[in-house]
LOTIZA-620190 format. One line per field, with one value per residue (C-alpha): residue number from 1; x, y, z negated. Coordinates in steps of 0.001 Angstrom, whole numbers. Each point is the difference from the previous one (the first is absolute). Layout:
<atoms>
num NUM;...
X X;...
Y Y;...
Z Z;...
</atoms>
This chain:
<atoms>
num 1;2;3;4;5;6;7;8;9;10;11;12;13;14;15;16;17;18;19;20;21;22;23;24;25;26;27;28;29;30;31;32;33;34;35;36;37;38;39;40;41;42;43;44;45;46;47;48;49;50;51;52;53;54;55;56;57;58;59;60;61;62;63;64;65;66;67;68;69;70;71;72;73;74;75;76;77;78;79;80;81;82;83;84;85;86;87;88;89;90;91;92;93;94;95;96;97;98;99;100;101;102;103;104;105;106;107;108;109;110;111;112;113;114;115;116;117;118
X -84;1305;5;349;2690;-2391;-1327;3653;958;-3193;978;3497;-1476;-2090;3106;1983;-2814;11;3858;-367;-2796;2082;2859;-1872;-1547;3443;-1448;3529;-128;-3001;1770;3013;-2279;-1875;3179;1394;-3476;192;3515;-977;-3075;2064;2449;-2876;-1532;3256;532;-3601;-736;3347;-1246;-2825;1587;1447;3713;-1327;-2295;2725;2334;-2610;-640;3828;473;-2997;1626;3298;-1791;-1800;3197;1544;-2829;40;3674;-469;-2994;1595;3372;-1964;-1902;-836;1900;-1840;75;997;-2378;2049;-333;-3668;-481;2200;-1948;-3412;1089;1218;-3421;-1923;2274;-170;-3772;-183;2114;-2207;-3215;1367;927;-3286;-1713;2319;-880;-3801;443;2061;-2691;-2708;1780;399;-3667;-1089
Y 30;3376;2661;3739;1974;1629;-3529;-1259;3282;-280;-3546;1152;2892;-2417;-2245;3076;945;-3687;452;3178;-1705;-3199;2110;2234;-3188;-1874;-2737;-95;-3583;1102;3279;-1741;-2148;3258;1995;-2798;-36;3756;-92;-2521;2062;3114;-1870;-1149;3569;1540;-2855;-216;3713;1479;1867;1635;925;3329;495;1434;-3215;-2403;1969;-293;-3646;-746;1903;-1623;-3466;994;995;-3265;-1956;1739;-790;-3752;-237;1640;-2302;-3201;640;347;-3098;-939;2920;3048;2991;3399;2974;1697;-3096;97;3693;-243;-3059;1754;3255;-2011;-1947;3219;1663;-3054;-15;3829;-734;-2748;1907;3197;-2128;-1741;3460;1007;-3163;579;3568;-1064;-2444;2565;2438;-2520;-677;3438
Z -44;920;-2738;531;-1507;-2420;-1161;-487;-1963;-2159;-882;-933;-1974;-2065;-599;-1147;-2525;-1316;-462;-1997;-2204;-436;-1136;-2335;-1706;-307;2348;1583;1576;2016;771;1524;2119;1227;524;2320;1802;498;1171;2626;938;481;2263;2024;37;1501;2565;1260;90;810;2989;-1708;-3336;-113;-1318;-3187;-702;852;-2615;-2548;430;-42;-3074;-1652;952;-1348;-3369;-77;810;-2943;-2295;1348;-1024;-3476;-929;1529;-1785;-3307;167;-3407;-1385;-1566;1941;-1548;-338;2636;2393;-570;490;3273;1452;-862;1593;3058;150;-62;2781;2207;-399;923;2982;1315;-659;1697;3143;24;33;2808;1922;-403;1122;3040;1062;-512;2092;2840;-45;388
</atoms>
C-alpha cells in the first residue's frame, strides 16, 4: 500500500510522542524499542521522499535522527543501571524536541499537499 508523505510523517510524529511519554514515565525498555523504530522510519522518510523534502526538512530529520541515536546509546549503555537525574532530564528534553520536529514536519507535509490540491 502506498502512503502519502503526510501519512508517514503523521505516523512518525505519533511514534515521537510515544517516545517522549515513555521517557517521562521511565518506561525505558519501551523507549529503546520505539527509538529504534523511529530511527528506521526517519531513514525511510528521507530515502523515499528525498525529491519532495526541502533541505530544511531533511536537516530537521537528520538532526532528530542523531538525537535519537544519542538517546539510544545512552539507554542501551545503561541497561540495568540507574540513570542520573541529568541523564533523565536530557533524555526528556530530546524526546520533547524530537516530537516537536516530527509534528512540525507533519504540518509542513500537510500544508504542501493542500497547496498542490488547490
